[in-house]
N, C-alpha and C positions, 0 to 999 in steps of 0.2 A: 504493500500500500504506500502511495506517495505521502510522506510525512507532512508535506505542505497542505494536504487536504484534511489532516487530522482534526482541526477545529470544525470543519464542515461536518464531518461524520459525528463528532461529539454533539454539535447543535442538533443534528437530525435525530440522534439517539435520544437526547433529552426531550425533544418535542414528541417523539414516539412514545416514550415511557410515560410522560406526564399526560399526554392525550389519552393513552390507553387507560390510565387510572381514572381519568375523567369520564370516559365512556361507561365505566362500570360503577362509578361512585358519584351519585348526584350531589351529595353534600360536599364532597371535595370540589366538584365542578363549580357549584354555587359559591363556595368560599373563595375561589381564586379567579373567577371570571372578572372581566371588566364590567363594573356596574357603577353608574354615575352616583347614585345615592350613597352607596357604601364608600366610594372614593372620597366624596365630599364630606363624609362623616369621619374620615381619618384613615381609611384603609388604602393608603397609597401604594402598598405592595402589589395591589391588583394591576397597576400600570405595567408591571413587568410580568407577573405570573400569567396573566390572561393570554399573553403572546405564546405560551407553550401549550395551551389548550386548543382543541379543534372540535368542530361540531360532529364530524364523523370521519371514517377512514378515507373517503375520497377527498375531503377537505385537507386532511393531513398529507396525503400522498401528492396532491397537486402542488401544495406549497413546498414540500420537501424536494420534489423533482425539479421544480423551478430553481430552488436554491442550489441543488446539486449541479445543474447545468451552467449556472451563471457565476457562482462563487469562484470557480477556478479562473475565470477571466480577471476578476478583481484581484485575486491573490497573485496572479502572474504579473500584473502591472505594478501593484503597489505593496504586495506582501501580506503576510498572515495577520499582523497586528492591525494594519489599516482595514483589512476586511472585517475583523472582529469589531473595531470601532464603528465602521459603517453599519454593520448588522444591528448592533445595540442602539446606536444613535438613531437609526431609522425606526427601530421598534418604539423608542421613547417619543420620537417626533410624531409618529403616527397616532399614538395614544394621547399625546398632549393636544394635538389638533382636534382629535375627536372630543376630548374633554372640553375644549374651548367651544366647539360648535354645538355640543349637546349639554352644556353646563347646567341648563335649567330643565333638562329632560331626566328627572331623577329615576325614571324607570328604565332608561337605556342600558342595554347589555351588549357585550361583544366579546368575541374570542378569536384567536388565530394569529399566526405568524406573518400574515399577509403584508403588514406594514414594513416589517423588517426585510422580508423577501423582495418586495417591490423596490425598497431602497437599494438592495444589492443589484437588482436588475437594472435600475436606472444608472447606477454607477458603471456597470458593465457596458451599458449602451454608450456612455461617454467615451469609454476606452475603445470600443469596437462597434461603432454605429452601423456598420454595413453587414454585421453578422446576421444570419437568417434566423427568423423565428417562424414557427409554423402555426398559422391560425387554423383552429379546429383540427390540428395535427396533420394538415394536408396542404394548406395554402402558404407558400413561402413569402415572407415580406421582410424588408430590412428592419432591424431592431429599432432604429430611431423612429420609424413611422409607427411601429407598434407602440412604443413608449408614449409618443405624443397623442396618438389616438386613444390609448388606454386612459390617460389623464383627462382628456376631453370627455370621454365617456363617464369618468368618475365625477366630473363636474355636473354632467347631466343627471347622474344617479343621485348626487347630493341634493340637487334642486327638485327632482321628481319625487324622491322618497317613496318609491313604489316597490322596493324589495328589501331584503334583510342583509344585503351586502354592505360591509363596512367601507364605503367609498371614501369617507374622510380619512380613515386610517391608511388606506392605500395612497392617498394623495400626500398625507403627512410623511409617510415613509419615503416616497419619491423625493420630496423636498429634502429630507434628511440625507438620502444617498447623494443627491445632487450637490448640496452644500458641502458636505464632508469631503466628497471626492475633490471638489475644486479647491477646498482649503488645503488638502494634502498635495495636490498637483496644480498649483496656481498657473503654471506655464500654459495650461490648456486655454487660458483666456487669449493667448497669443498664437498658439500652435493649432488650436481647434475652435477658433472664434465662432465660425458659422454654426457648428453643432451646439456649442454652449448657449448661444443666443436662441437657437431653434428649440432646444429642450426647455428653455426658460419660459417660452410663450404660454403654455398651459398654466404655469405657476403664477405668472403675471395676471392672466385672465381670472384665476381664482381670487386673488387678492382684490382686484378691481370689483368683481361681482360681490365679494363679501363686504367691502367698504360701502358699496351702494345698496346694500340690503337685498341683493338679488338671490341669495341662497337661504 
């Protein structure tokens, strides 16, 4: 096994173990899930623990497969420790943004590593924007188009509020991955200016809409 990928396998293993425990223990699941009312009452640990719980096996597998495919790109370009920082910073950014947008929705609950995983994905897109992603596992598209389209869809989902997907956490995670990556590799502003600006467009749209009360 490539030792550079050891942190990835550890993260996947912890997610699998904690999620499996949650599948079979409702009290455990409720104690550690993201819940606005509980967090505002002082249980801030849920901001971290909720990201290791998943709704079901498919939710877990999808997130972990995405991490498995894109974490090596980040590790290759900036190393293991930067990958770990991006993963956990994106996790926290996703939940902080969710807490902000849903701060008065005391009933709101969420789980999953999606924010952290999307942060790693967005970081990988900055490094290799032309790598191919397969939409519906069949249609190849450049990673940067997928990333921009995904965030624009997340804005739509945040506004429509018609499903149970944590669009805000996804968006917050992407912001975390984007910002941390650029802070670690600031020369990208000069060597990859077009892609840096292009990937910033959905983030700018989000903040403009939020400021104008459109979300």
